[in-house]
Steps between C-alpha positions, in 0.01 A plus 500: 500500500274198444652177371444362152361156433688283252284330239563314176290567191496241217628648171641357179788267589450491877413732787557873544613609847283785632503712817151598618418779745130478588249782525305575815165456329359286215472672164789742558674613178782278377852626430756287314868592542756395235873521572808571285727285287727350772272568795228309686161555664635609837644820349143627548483440877488871589237578236293198602526608862350835407218354287410171672179503699352779291570291189551137411866485388675226305858495371638210295858387468510528122596194299873425542538683834502402871210264577413478128856424387404142419240599241630416153527721193417631260558824684431854376248770576213319328555197726487724806185670371338158458594418860343830610184405311485175694562687824210738430281205410572368850470826697286734286516836321785721619705814485841378384818664626832422333855604588771504233447187285177437689364823352557362149318179598217714637459698176498180296238348728286813472525504121243220509296643787184297431704183532728603783246698704737788569309801638788747507879522502764650723840485328802551726819601315419276205251418227619752239810441285836534677777712346695291249794558268445405133637153427562415868432130565282365780782364718691828484186698577407280796856523633489879472161517671543242775876501572595298810138394553543283191849385604363324806316244285835332428637542853513242778508633857654307792255633761236763576766747613650492150157559349447798727845637411417474130180697538652749746730610218216548252433868424120485536439198724791564737335771714203267560677169553436482877137610487311182603249499212778554244725239664211251476456585131872440435489169690203384291723520194735230632511129434746228604692463825831640630764499362310507170224757535390658173218696344193297404446722193524297176746677264315378190185669630687829541633484144161418347317761706770758433476448125125563520510812714773647278293440183429870464241495221287237669520678835402828336200345330371336818549811713332727247191279474416444867125455546510590871629805689864494608719695740879496455705580810865556416818537703731795431803275549577175321610142564840610630358797694618734225303792359314507275280196546336291231227758441451873522241752383656563155522125436137447595394795284696359207330166545158665506405370843215745551344415164529130589306555823805459725536746786865531603662654804833486679547362851759732657830373638461142383690268269389195304500276809419735785180617330328186639657530849537867590206656688431746218501214247267286710266796544504584128431143387225444759347835409501412131330166576229672705446761230474231233244304703301816565 
């Protein structure tokens, strides 16, 4: 797997941290990878390893996460979409791939395709409204969706062994915790020094972004008016490895995905996290990118 180059891209309020995997030849198609709500750019290492060389690949740490944690608010999906616009202005037109919250950012970016230069979308277990109970508030919904992943934002760890132990007990990350590319992704999340290691994710960013992605009517409107083709790859198991996942065929049919120009398909034997790490997930995402470019 080739190494990424770290670069900083000027955006509103400071600099956006970006990982860049170069193509083998000038003029290769560009792919932009957008991560989830408490994640970071290195979650894409396996996907980037599959695509790099054939494509130019860039993955930002979104505002309020990892190397971009120092970027100030306001947060929210529109702020991320503006950062993506700046990124495309720097690197060029692209197929945009988003996982979880990143898929919502991708759809918002594509809703102004002439401005954001999005040539196609690959949505990975996100981008269409999540299941929600009537009257449920944002904090309760985020807690239900993210569970212990959200708990870590308020946790201080004495050393790396404690961080590993935390993730080893996570239902979806645990089986992958000692895979080198995943371990590197988890380490990228950390800031501080022992005995006070903690997540670099800014809690205020999570709340603002969560409120936006749970705004069902707005999400519906954006997803139903996409001006570019989109593929939605969904996991049959959810954020706690439980069936069903966030999406299924009846849910997509009820949304009207086909009429909206969104082609959906399941990636077998994956959950919300493993869909970007498991071989069948990597193959499905890379295949969708190639099909979109073609």
